[in-house]
GUFI-851037 format. One record per residue (C-alpha): residue in one letter; residue number from 1; x, y, z. Coordinates in Angstrom, 3 decimals. Each point is the difference from the previous one (the first is absolute). Layout:
# GUFI-851037
> A,NUM,X,Y,Z
...
END
This chain:
# GUFI-851037
> X,1,137.552,196.636,167.957
> X,2,0.298,3.234,-1.656
> X,3,2.873,1.229,-2.592
> X,4,1.384,3.164,0.664
> X,5,-2.386,1.136,-2.566
> X,6,-3.117,-0.833,2.098
> X,7,-0.770,-3.063,-2.516
> X,8,-0.328,-3.703,1.336
> X,9,2.962,-2.102,-0.207
> X,10,-0.107,-3.656,-0.661
> X,11,1.441,-1.693,2.692
> X,12,-0.274,-3.662,-0.272
> X,13,-2.404,-3.043,-1.251
> X,14,-3.584,-0.082,0.986
> X,15,-0.158,-3.367,2.280
> X,16,-3.376,-1.647,-0.160
> X,17,-1.315,-3.262,2.820
> X,18,-2.788,-1.785,-2.274
> X,19,-3.302,-0.279,2.156
> X,20,-0.827,-3.902,0.938
> X,21,-3.216,1.006,-1.019
> X,22,1.043,0.896,-3.694
> X,23,-0.949,-2.403,-2.766
> X,24,2.657,-1.482,-2.267
> X,25,-1.129,1.213,-3.420
> X,26,2.550,-2.475,-1.493
> X,27,-1.664,-3.125,0.771
> X,28,-3.082,-1.617,-1.272
> X,29,-3.282,1.136,1.465
> X,30,-3.866,-0.115,-0.768
> X,31,-1.877,3.276,-1.195
> X,32,-3.533,0.549,-1.037
> X,33,-0.527,2.908,-2.705
> X,34,-3.238,1.413,-0.938
> X,35,-1.102,2.017,-3.059
> X,36,-2.978,1.698,-1.329
> X,37,-0.462,-1.569,-3.449
> X,38,0.170,-3.853,-1.322
> X,39,3.245,-2.192,-0.711
> X,40,-0.276,-3.090,-2.222
> X,41,0.929,-2.899,1.612
> X,42,2.464,-0.626,-2.929
> X,43,1.948,2.900,1.642
> X,44,0.978,-2.158,2.792
> X,45,3.659,-0.451,-1.522
> X,46,0.566,3.679,-0.454
> X,47,-0.696,0.642,3.502
> X,48,2.500,-2.384,1.580
> X,49,-2.419,-2.812,0.057
> X,50,-2.284,1.586,2.688
> X,51,-3.634,-1.407,0.083
> X,52,-2.638,2.431,-1.722
> X,53,-3.414,0.366,1.522
> X,54,-2.830,1.770,-0.976
> X,55,-2.184,1.814,2.349
> X,56,-3.659,-0.710,-0.180
> X,57,-1.980,1.628,-2.640
> X,58,-0.656,3.706,0.458
> X,59,-0.017,3.719,-0.865
> X,60,3.653,0.207,0.571
> X,61,2.314,-3.212,-0.999
> X,62,2.424,-1.048,2.269
> X,63,3.040,-2.577,-0.375
> X,64,2.107,-1.266,2.401
> X,65,3.337,-1.707,-0.206
> X,66,1.516,-1.994,2.460
> X,67,3.122,-2.183,0.435
> X,68,3.693,-0.410,1.094
> X,69,2.487,2.401,-1.736
> X,70,3.621,-0.631,0.553
> X,71,1.088,3.487,0.729
> X,72,-0.980,3.551,0.021
> X,73,1.352,0.363,-3.430
> X,74,-2.664,-2.644,-1.262
> X,75,-2.368,2.205,1.933
> X,76,1.009,3.136,-1.811
> X,77,-0.285,-1.685,-3.522
> X,78,-3.628,-1.156,0.700
> X,79,-0.934,3.490,0.927
> X,80,1.485,1.393,-2.974
> X,81,-1.772,-2.384,-1.955
> X,82,-3.144,1.144,1.171
> X,83,0.905,3.540,-0.045
> X,84,0.670,-0.707,-3.775
> X,85,-3.465,-1.337,-0.391
> X,86,-1.518,3.114,1.535
> X,87,-1.570,-2.170,2.733
> X,88,-0.513,2.456,3.011
> X,89,1.568,-1.505,3.440
> X,90,-2.664,-0.842,2.659
> X,91,2.376,-1.505,2.397
> X,92,3.146,-1.763,0.501
> X,93,0.447,-2.400,3.132
> X,94,3.133,-1.539,1.095
> X,95,-1.478,-3.226,1.853
> X,96,1.594,-1.613,3.119
> X,97,1.767,-3.891,-1.417
> X,98,-0.728,-2.918,1.651
END
């Protein structure tokens, strides 16, 4: 709807219908995160208890983190820690549970 000045006028609330295929991001989920670089195994506690696996020795070191996180906020915390370590993200995957 337009006002008499030709500008849009807010006329009601936005209604959204959640998609059946949408993931519930406030529930636990398994993730696999790959970064370029090495992360010592002692960092497990700083990364929400995720399992740290080093890739095979080669020209480009790759570390994979895997495990279950309680919610999306925990995922953001892990990603922020990796960002602060200045490790380039290669992939972030949400795995099927079960």
